[in-house]
MIVEX-563223 format. One record per residue: x, y, z of N, C-alpha, C, O in turn. Coordinates in steps of 0.2 Angstrom, whole numbers, plus 5000, padded with zeros to 4 digits. Layout:
BEGIN
XYZXYZXYZXYZ...
This chain:
BEGIN
415352295176415452325170414852315165414752255164414552365162413952355158414252335151414652365148413852285148414052255141413552285136412952275138413752315131413252335126412952275123413352235120412252275122411952215118412252215111412452265108412252155109412552145102412252185097412552215092411552185097411152225092411352305092411452335087411452325099411552395099412352405097412452465094412752355099413452365097413552365089413952405086413152325086413152325078412952385075413152415071412352415078412052475076412552535077412652575073412952535083413452585084413952585079414252635077414252525078414752515073414552535066414952565063413952515064413752535058413752615057413852645052413452645063413352715063414052745062414152795058414552725066415252745065415552745058415852785056415452685055415652675048415352725044415652745039414652735044414352775040414552845041414652885036414752865047414952935048415652945045415852995042416052885045416752895042416752895035417052935032416252865032416152865025415852935023416152965018415452965027415153025025415753085026415753125022416153075031416753125032417153115026417453165023417353055023417753045017417453085011417753115007416753075011416453095005416453175005416553205000416353205011416353275012417053305010417153355007417553265012418253285011418353285003418653335000418153235000418153224992417853284989418053314984417253304992416853354989417153424989417153464985417453434995417853494996418453494992418553554989418753444991419353444986419153454979419453494975418553434977418353444970418053514970418153544964417853544975417553614975418153664975418153714973418753644978419353684978419953644975420453634979419953634969420553604966421153644966421153704966421753614965422353644965422753624960422853564958423053664956423453654950424253664953424353724955424653614952425353624954425753624947425753574943426053684946426353694939427053664939427453674934427353644945428053624945428153564949428253564955428253504946428453444949428853404944428953424938429253354946429653314942429553244943429453224949429653204938429653134939430353114941430853144941430353054945430953024947431353064952432053054952431053114955431453164959431753134965431353104969432453134965432753094971432553024971432453004977432452994966432252924966431552904968431352854970431052964968430352954970430052914965430052934959429652864966429352824961428652864959428452914962428352844953427752874951427252864956426852904957427152804959426652784964426752834970426252864973427352844972427452894978427352964976427053004980427452984970427253054967426553064967426253114969426153014965425453014965425153024972424753064973425452984977425152984984425353054987424953084990425953074985426253144987425753204985425553244989425553204979425153254976424453254979424153304981424153194980423553184983423553204990423053234993424053194994424153215001424153285001423853315006424353324996424353394997423753424994423553484995423253384991422653404989422653434982422253464979423253414978423353434971422853394967422853334968422553424962422153384958422453384951422253334947422853424949423153424942423953444943424053494947424353414940425053424940425453434934425253394929425853474933426253484927426953454929427253484933427253414925427853384926428353414921428253424915428853444924429453474921430053434920430353414925430253414914430753374913431453404914431553464913431953364915432653394915432953394908432553364903433453424907433853424900434253354899434253314904434553354894434953294892435553294897435753344899435753234900436353224904436953234901437353184900437153294899437753304896438253354901437953374906438853354899439353394903439653444899440053434895439453504900439653564897439653624901439353624906439853684899439953744903439253764906439153784911438753754901438053784903437753744908437253774911437953684910437653644915437953654922437653624926438453694922438753704929439153644931438853584930439653644935440053594938439553544942439253564947439553484939439253424943438453434942438153394946438253474938437453484937437353474930437153524926437353414927437353394920436653394917436653394911436153394921435453394917435053454919434453454918435253504923434853564924434453554931434053594932434553494934434153494940434653474946434453434950435253494946435653494952435853424953436053404959435853374948436153304950435653264954435853214957434953284955434553254959434153194955433753164958434353184949434053124945433353134943433053084942433153194942432453204940432453174932432953184929431853154930431753124924431753174918431653234919431853144912431853184906431153184903430653174905431153214896430553214892430153154892429553154893430453094891430153034890429753014896429152994896430053024902429753004908429153044910428653024912429153114908428653154909428053144905427453134907428253124898427753114893427353044895426753044895427752994897427452934899426952934905426452904904427152974910426752974916426053014914425552994916426153064910425553104908425053064904424453074904425353014900424952974895424552924900424052904898424952904905424652854910424052884914423552844915424152944916423652974920423453044917423653094919423053044911422953104908422553154911422553214909422153134916421753184920422053224925421953274927422653184928422953214933423653244932423853294935423953224926424653244925424753264918424453244913425153324917425253354911426053354910426353354915426253364904427053364903427253424900426953454896427853444902428253494898428753474894428853404893429153514890429653494886430253534888430253594889430853504887431453544890432153514886432153454884432653554886433253534884433753584886433653644887434453564887434953614889434953664883434953654877434953734886434753784882435253794876435053804870435953784877436353794871436653734868437153734864436253684868436353624864436153644857435553674856436453624852436253644845435553614843435153644839435353554846434753524845434253544849433653514849434353594854433853614859433153624856432653604858433153674851432453694848432153634845431553624846432453594841432153534838431853484843431353464843432253474848432053424854431453454857430953414858431453514859430853544863430253544858429753524860430353564852429753564847429453494846428853494845429853444846429653374845429153364851428553334849429253374857428853364863428253414863427653394865428353474860427753524860427253494855426653494856427453464849427053434845426653374847426153354845426953344852426653284856426153304861425753264864426153374863425653394867425953424874425553444878426553434874426853474880426553544880426453574875426453564887426053624888426553684890426253734892427153674891427653724894428353704892428453644891428753754891429453734890429853744897429753804900430153694900430553704906430553644910430253594908430853644915431153704919431853714915432253674916431853784913432553804910432953824916432853874919433453774917433953784923434653764921434953714922434953814917435553804914436053864914435753924915436653854914437153914915437253954909437753954907436753984907436754034901436554104904436154114909436654154900436454224901435654224899435454194894435254254903434554254901434354284895433854274892434854324892434754364886435154334880435254364875435454274881435854244876435454224870434854224870435854224865435554204858435154144858434654134856435454094862435154024862434554024867434053994865434554064872433854074876433354114872432754094872433554154868433054194864432754144858432154154856433054094856432754054851432154014855431654004852432253994861431753964865431154014867430653994867431354074868430754124869430354124863429754134864430654134857430254134851429854074850429254074848430154014852429853954851429253944856428653924853429253974862428753974866428154014863427553994864428254074861427754114858427454074852426854084851427854044848427654014842427053954843426553954840427253924849426753864851426253894856425853854858426353954858425853974863425853944870425353934873426453924872426553894879427053944883427453984880426953934889427453974894428153944894428253884892428653984896429253954897429453974905429454034907429653924908429753924916430553924917430853884914430753984920431453994921431753994928431354024932432253964930432553954936433154014936433654004933433054064940433554114941433954104947433654104953434554094946435054094952435654124950436054114945435854174954436454214953437054174952437254134955437354194946438054174943437954094942438554064942437354064942437353994941436853974935437053944930436254004935435753984930435354044928435154094932435254054921434954114918435154174921434754214924435754184920436154244923435954314920435654314914436054364923435854434921435154454922434854484918434954434928434254444930434054514929433454534928434554564931434354634930434254654923433954714922434354614918434254624911433654594908433454594902433354554912432754514910432254564907431854534902432154624909431654664906431754674899431254684895432354674896432454684889432154624885431854634880432154564888431854504885431054504886430654494881430854534891430054544892429754584887429254574884430154644886429954694881430054664873429654674869430554624872430754604865430254544863430054544857430054504868429554454867428954454870428754414875428554504868427854524872427354464872426954464876427454424866426954364866427154304869426854254869427754304872428054254876427854254883427954314886427554204886427354204893427954184897428154124897428254224901428854204906428554184913428154224915428854134916428654114923429354114927429754074925429354154932429954164935429954114942429454114945430554094943430654044949431354044952431754064948431354024958431954004961432254064965431954114966432954054968433154094973433254174971433054214975433554184965433654254963433054294962432954344963432554254959431854284957431554304964431354354964431554254969431154274975431554314980431254354984432254314980432554364984432454434982432454484986432354444976432254514973431554544973431354594970431154514978430554544980430654614984430354654984431254614987431454664991431954714988432454704984431654774988432054834985432754844988433154864984432854824994433454834997433954764997434454765001433754724992434154664992434854674988434754674981435354694991435954724988436454664986436754664981436454614991436954564990436654504986436354464989436754504980436454454976436754384977436454334976437254374981437554314983437154274988437154214989436754314992436254294997435654264994435254304991435554204994435054174990434354154994433854154991434454155000433854145005433854205010433954185016433754265008433754315013433254315018432654285017433354345024432854345029432654415031432954465029432154425036431954485038431454525034431254495029431354585036430854625033431054645026431554645024430454655022430554665015430254735013429754755016430654765009430454835007430154824999430554804995429554834998429254824992429554864986429854914988429554834980429854874975430454844972430754884968430654784973431154754971431054734963430554744961431554714960431554694953430954644951430654654946430854594955430354544954429654584955429254574950429554624960428954664960428854704954428254704952429354734952429254784946429154744939428754754935429454684939429354644933428654614932428354624927428354594938427654574938427154634937426654624934427354694940426854744939426954774932426454804929427554784929427654814923427554774916427454804911427554714917427554674911426954624911426954574915426454624906425954584907426154504905425754464907426654494902426854424901427354394906427654344904427454424912427854404917427354374923426954404925427554314924427154274930427654244935428254244933427354224941427854194946427654124948427054114948428154084949428054014951428254014959428754034960427754004963427854004970428153944973428153944979428453904969428753844972429453844975429753894976429553784979430253774982430353814988429953854990430953794991431053834997431153904996431053945001431353924990431453994989430754034989430754084992430254004986429554034986429254034993428954084995429353974997429153975004429454025008429154055012430154035007430454085011430254155010430154195014430054165003429854235001429154245005428954305007428754195005428054205009428154215016427754255019428554185019428554175027429054225030428954235036429554255026430054295030429754365032430054395037429254385029428954455031428154445030427954465024427754425034427054415033426654475031426254475027426854535034426554595032426654615025426154635021427254605023427454615016427054565011426754585006427054505013426754455009426054465008425754455002425654495013424954505012424854555006424454555002425254605006425254655001425454634994425154644989425954594994426254564988425754514985425654524979425454474988424954424986424254464983423954444979424154524987423554564985423654594978423254594973424254634977424354664971424554624965424454644959424854564966424954514961424554454961424754404958423954464963423554404964423354364957423254314957423454404952423254374945423854354942423854334936424454364945425154344941425454284945426054264942425254264950425654214954425254144953424654134953425754094952425454024951425753974956426353984958425353934958425653884963426053834960425853804955426653814963427053764961427353734968427353764973427453664968427753634974428553624973428953654977428753594968429453574967429753544973430353554974429453504977429653474983429853404981429453364977430353374984430553304982430453254988430753194988430053274993429953224998429453174996429153174990429353125000428853064999428253065002427853025002428053125006427453115011426953165009426353155009427153225006426653275004426253315010425753345009426553315016426353345022426853365027427353325027426753405031427153415037427753455035427853485030428253455040428853495039429353475034429653515031429253415032429653385026429453415019429853415014428853435019428553455012428453525011428053555014428953555008428853635006428253645002427953705003428053604998427453614994426753624998426353664997426653575003426053585007426153645012425653675013426753665014426853725018426653785014426453835017426853785008426653845003425953855002425653905003425553795002424853795001424553835007424153875007424853805013424553835020424753905020424253945023425353925018425454005019425054045014424854095016424954015008424454055003423754065006423454115006423554005009422854015012422854055018422354095019423354065022423454105028423454175026423154225029423854195021424054265019423754295013423854355012423454255009423054285004422554335006422254325012422454395003421954445006421254425006420854455010421054375002420354355003420354284999420854264996419754254999419654184996419754184989419954144986419454244986419554244979420254244976420454214971420654284980421354284978421754224979422154194975421554184985421854114986421654074980422054034978421054074978420854024972421154044966421354004962421354114965421654124959422354094959422654064954422754104965423454084965423454004965423953974962422953974968423053894968422753864962422853804961422353904958421953864953421853904947422053894941421553964948421253994942421754034937421754034931422354054940422854084936423154034931423354054926423253974934423553924930423053904924423353894918422453904925421953884920421953944915421953924909422054004917422154054912422754054908422754064902423354054911423954054908424053994903424354004898423753934905423853874900423253874895423253824892422853924895422353934890421953874888421953854882421653844893421253784892421553724891421253674889422253714892422553654891422453604897422653544897422253634903422253604909421453584910421353554915
């Protein structure tokens, strides 16, 4: 058996190390050249630590993340049975945890402000964190009508501070009355609304008749309520996050290509995934990135969805 001389072995090892360093540098350059903004993540999500969240976001290739806090842990009708803080009892952190992490990592993380919609102190609590630098209201995920008087207070507050409000639409559970949302879009034209979750994404399909079906499958006929809201109202945007967003992307790829094309300036990337790895089948966020890259009509549209639209919507705050 031939033994490689020591000098040649060392040279070969050094070359291998240099190649590995160069490959790492190239990967870093590519990430810097193609940054990703994630507009929808949570602190303490299912007991995920801050260190695990940081690693998760890096694994996905995300360069900037917006942390959406839960509301106060109260028990009242608006929070739905067993869902006392607006995040389904998964233990996501509140305003202070989002603020703290954003202060610790100011280049990578930003924070939102939130409170249970119909708490009397909701406006004051949210305004307090907006004054501290919160860049979004949400995630609003509470059992109120989307056109309730309490909701409208927050829509007006969003316009006052020039920040978006992100809403979780789920039939007969959260922000109900999706079919009436257009009245709010018209009444508050200076408020930027970002739609998210099951009912929002199910209604890309004009033939989605059974609203109880939250994760529909099969072919999509363009022209559903969601499609119309995005097309007809300049202040309506979409959050591509969670299993509902991924389902909308993958259920009918032919429809998705057209949807991403015509709404390429209105769609924002969000992950809203609670795994600890940031890749593979366990991570809906990384799968969503892959689907957008696969189905976007061109590179320019991909970059809008993964980065540029968020920069625009958040008006220089990112």
